[in-house]
N, C-alpha and C positions, 0 to 999 in steps of 0.2 A: 305870382301868388296863386295857390289853388285852394278853392273852398271845397272841402271833401263832402261827398254826400253822406247823409245819415243812413245808417244801417240798423238792423235789429240787433239786440244784445245777445250775449252768449252766456251759457251756464245756468240759465233758468232763474227766474225770480229777480227781485231787486238787488240781491247781494252780488250777482255776477260771478260768484266762485272765487277760490283762491288764485293769486297770480300764477303759481306754478301749474295748477291744474288747467287754467286757461291757455297757458303757453303750450303745455302738452296737447291740449285739445285742438288747437289750431296748427299743430305740427311745426312749431318754431324753436325746438330745443337745440338744434344744431348751433354750436358756438356759444351757447348760454353759459356765462361764467358766474354771474351773481343774480340771485333772485330773492328779494327781501320783501316781506308782507307783513304789515303790522297787525292785520286781521287773522292771519294764519297761525294757529296755536303751535304748529311745528316750527314757525319762524320766530315767534315770540310769545312767551307766556309770562315769564318773570326773569330776573337776573340781569347780568351785565353784557349780554351779547344778543345782537340781532343776527339770527341764524340763516345762512344761505340755504335756499332749497333747490339750487341748481344741481346739486350732487357733487360739487367740487370742494365743498367745505370752506368757501371764502367768506368767513364770518367777520362781522364788524362789532367792535366794542361800543357800547352806549358810553359817549364821552371819549376821553383820550386814553383811558386805561381800563384794566379789567376790574377795577375797584370803583365803588361809587364815589362820584365827585360832582362838583357844581357844573361840570360840562355835560352831564347826562341829559339827553332828551327825556321828556315825560311821556310815558305810555298812558293813553286815554282809551277807555272803552272796556270791553270784555273780551278776553282772549278767545279766539276761534269764532267770534260772532259774524265776522265778514260783512260789516256794513260801513258806512262813512263815518261812523262814530268810533272806529278803531283806527288810531293813528298816533304818531309821535308828535308832540308839540315842542316848540323851542322858545327860549326866553331871551335870545339875543347872544347867549354865550355857550350854545350847545352844538354838538355835532356827533358823528359816528366815525370811528377810526379803525382802519384795517388792523386785524389783531395779530399779524405775523409780518415776516419780511416781505418787501415788495415782490410780487410775482413777475415772471418773465412776461406774461401776457399784459400785465398792467403797464410795464415799460414800453410794450409795443404801441401803445395808444399815442405817444408823441413822436414816434419814429417814422422814417421814410416808409411809404407804402402802408401806413396804418389803415386798418379796416375795423370799424366797431360801430356799435349801437348802444345808446342809453335811453331809458325811458323812466318816467316817474309820474306819480300823482302827487301834486303839491297844492297846498292852500296858501295862496299868495296874499300878502299884505301890501296894499297899494302904496306905491312911492318908496318901497324898500327893495334892497337887493340881497342876495345871498347865494353862496355856492350850492350847487347840486352835487357835483363831484369834482375833486381836483387833487393834484399832487404837485402844484407849482406855487401854492400859497398866493395865487393871484398875481404873481409878478413874473414877467417875461425874462427876467435875468436868472430865474431858476429853471432848471430842466424839468419839463412836465407839461401836462395839459390841464385845463380847467374849463368847467362848464357851469354857468350861473344864470340867475335872474338878476337884472340890474334895477337901480332906482328908477330908471325910465320904464320899467315894467316889460322890458324885452328880454329874450334869451340871447346870451353871448357865449362863444367859445373862444378861448385864447390859449396860447401855448408859448413856451420858451425854450430856447436851445442853450441857455446859460449866459448868453450875452445879449440876446434880443428876441424879438417876436418871430414865431413861425406861423402864426395865424391869429387873426383878431376879426371875428365876424359876428354881426348881430342881426336878429330878425327885425323886420318892420312891424310884424303883428305883435300885439301886446297881451300880456296875461290879464285875466279878469280878477279884480280885487275882491277880497272877502268871499272867495269861492274856490271850489276845487278845479284844478286845471291839469289836463293831460299835457306833458311836455316830452319831447323826444328829440334825439339827434342821431343821425346816421352818416358815417364818414367812409368814403373810398378815396383815400388821399392820392393814390397813383393815377387815378383818372380825374382828379380835381373835383370830386363829387361830394357835396355836403348838402344834407337835407335837415332842416329843423322844423318841428311841428309845435304848435300851441293849439290845444283843442282841435277844432276842425280845419285849421289853416295850416298848410304846408308851404314852405319856401325852400327853393333850391339855390345854391350858390356855387360859383367856381372858386375852389378853395384848396388848391395844393399848398402844402407846407413850404415856407421859405426858409431854406438852409436848415433842415432838421438835423439834429445830432444823433449819433449812434450811442451817446451816453445814456446811462440809466438815470432815473430820478433819484434824488436824495432825500425827498420828503415823503413820508408815509401817506397814502391816499386817505382822503376823508370824504364822507357823504354829509350833505348839509353844511359843507365848508369846502375849502380848497387846499387844505393842508396847513400844518402848523397852527391850526385854529384860527385861520384868517378867512375873511369874507364869509362870515357865519349868517345863517338864516336869522331874519329879524324876530323879535318877540311877537308872538301871535301867529307865526307861520306854522305849518303842519306838513308832515309827509306820511302818506299811507302806504306807498309801495315804490320799489326802485329795482331796476334790472339793468344788467350790462351783458352784451354779446361782444365777443372779440374774434375777429377773423370773418365776422358776418355783418354786412350792412343790410339791415332790413329795407325792403323797398317801400315806396310810398304806400302801395296798397297794403303791405303787411303791417306797417305802422298803424294804418287806419283800422285794420282788422283788430289789432291790439287795443286801440282806443275804444272801439265799439263793444269789444268783448268785455272790457272792464268798466265802462262808464256807468252802467247801472248800479254797480257796487257803490260808486261815489255820488250817486244821485244827480248826474248831469246828462 
C-alpha cells in the first residue's frame, strides 16, 4: 500500500477548474471516453441528461430514461460555479443510465486484455454501499463489469462471464465517511495489473480475469449503480464528477496528478 505525497493544486484558486479543463491541462485526453462534471455548465445546467465533455458524446440520462422519474438524482448548487457545492445527490433509488446502445468500448471493459481507467469524486455515507459504474447488475452470472463502494467502506471491482466470476477484488483502504473522496481504478488485464485508489492511498493487485467471455453485456451501463438499477448509492451520498478512459490505464503518478489537480475543488 502506497501513501501518496501531497502536491500543490492545479487550475488556480479553491475551485480547481472543470474536470475536462484539468484533464486537458495535464495532458491526459488520450483514450478519454466519458467526462461528467456536475459543476461544469456545459456538462449540466438543467434537463434530463448529464452531458459528456470528452468529445465522444457519451451522455447519461438522469435516472433510467429521458423523462423525469423518481430515479433521477437531484442536482445541487449553481450551474457552472465549480465548487464542492455543485453535485448530484441520491436518495437510495437514483442512478444515471447510458442513453444509447452499449458501445463497443464499453463491452471491452469485461473482455480479455481489458485496459481502462475510471475515477470519481464521491461523498460517502459510512456503512453503506453503492455502485460507481456497472453493467452486470452486481451479479457475476451476468456478463459485464462492476465497480462499487461496499458497506465495509472499501472499493470493490467484480465482473461476470455469464456463469461465474472473472474478478472480485477489494481494497484494504477505506473511504472516509461524511466527506468527499477521490476514488479511482486502473486495469491492464493482460499483464494482471490492477490499481485502486482512495484519496491518497494507492493499492496494486495481481488481477487477471478468470475465463473472460467474448460476449457483449446485455445490461445498459449505469453510473451510481451497476445496471438494471441494482446496487444503488445510498441516501445522502453524492457525486461531483466521473470519468472513464478505455484503452488507457493511467499510472499511479497520473492518477495522483488527477487527484491533486481536482481536490481543491472539493475542499480536501
